[in-house]
C-alpha positions in Angstrom: 104.1 63.5 135.4 104.3 66.6 133.3 101.7 69.4 133.5 99.9 70.3 130.4 100.5 74.1 131.3 104.2 73.7 130.5 103.6 71.9 127.2 101.0 74.6 126.1 103.3 77.5 127.0 106.3 75.9 125.2 104.2 75.2 122.0 102.8 78.7 122.1 106.1 80.3 122.3 107.4 78.4 119.3 104.4 79.0 117.1 105.3 80.3 113.7 102.2 82.5 113.7 103.4 84.4 116.8 106.7 84.8 115.1 105.1 86.2 111.9 103.0 88.7 113.9 106.1 89.8 115.8 108.0 90.3 112.5 105.1 92.1 110.9 104.8 94.5 113.9 108.7 95.0 113.8 108.6 95.9 110.1 105.6 98.2 110.5 107.6 100.1 113.3 110.7 100.4 111.2 108.7 101.7 108.3 106.9 104.3 110.5 110.2 105.5 112.1 111.7 105.6 108.5 108.6 107.9 107.6 109.1 110.1 110.8 112.9 110.6 110.0 112.2 111.5 106.4 109.4 113.9 107.5 111.9 115.7 109.8 114.4 116.0 106.8 116.8 113.2 108.3 117.8 110.2 106.3 115.3 107.3 106.6 118.0 104.7 106.7 119.0 106.2 110.1 116.1 104.5 111.7 117.7 101.1 111.2 121.1 101.8 112.7 121.3 101.0 116.5 122.2 103.9 118.6 122.5 106.3 115.7 118.6 106.1 115.4 118.3 107.2 119.1 120.8 110.0 118.4 118.7 111.2 115.4 115.5 110.8 117.2 116.6 112.9 120.2 117.9 115.5 117.5 114.5 115.6 116.0 112.7 116.1 119.3 115.1 118.0 121.4 117.5 119.7 118.9 120.4 118.0 120.9 121.1 114.4 119.7 123.8 113.9 122.3 121.2 113.8 125.0 120.4 110.2 124.0 123.2 109.2 126.4 120.8 110.0 129.3 119.0 106.7 128.2 122.0 104.7 129.7 121.4 106.0 133.4 119.0 103.7 135.2 115.8 105.3 136.4 116.6 108.5 134.6 116.0 106.7 131.3 112.3 106.3 132.2 111.9 110.0 132.7 113.8 110.9 129.6 111.9 108.5 127.4 108.6 110.1 128.6 110.0 113.5 128.0 111.2 112.4 124.5 107.8 111.3 123.5 106.3 114.6 124.6 109.0 116.5 122.8 108.5 114.4 119.7 104.7 115.0 119.6 105.3 118.7 120.0 108.0 118.7 117.3 105.2 117.5 114.8 102.6 119.9 116.2 100.8 117.5 118.4 99.5 118.0 121.9 100.0 116.2 125.2 97.1 113.8 124.5 99.0 112.6 121.5 102.3 112.2 123.6 100.4 110.0 126.1 99.3 107.9 123.2 102.8 107.6 122.1 103.9 106.5 125.6 101.0 103.9 126.0 100.6 102.6 122.5 103.7 103.4 120.6 103.0 101.2 117.6 99.7 102.8 116.8 100.9 106.4 117.5 104.2 106.1 115.6 102.2 104.9 112.6 99.8 107.9 112.9 102.8 110.2 113.2 104.6 108.6 110.2 101.8 108.0 107.8 99.6 110.8 108.8 99.5 114.4 107.8 101.6 115.8 110.6 104.4 118.0 109.6 107.6 118.7 111.3 107.8 122.0 112.8 111.1 121.5 114.8 112.0 121.2 118.4 109.7 123.1 120.8 110.4 124.6 124.2 
């Protein structure tokens, strides 16, 4: 006898609506990152190239793109990603509250950063 729970979870995972929502969110994040990169004077297409987009994002936030290699070290990557969000918020003239928002709700705050009136002022200490 099969349980209804297993059938329900399989059908929910295969729903085309869930896939479309995921695709829409993915496209929105790509466009927001593209706008962030262009605001910082970097090429927008860099946001869609794997690994290179991390290099450019670290270059925007820290001034040293090579630091993205720290993301490959377990446990350290958690601390570095939090520091990256704080540095990125400061590079656009935002405070620690905005950085916390970027950590907890990245989809919303990346869109605010990309589509809002924030201007790039460069890496901050």
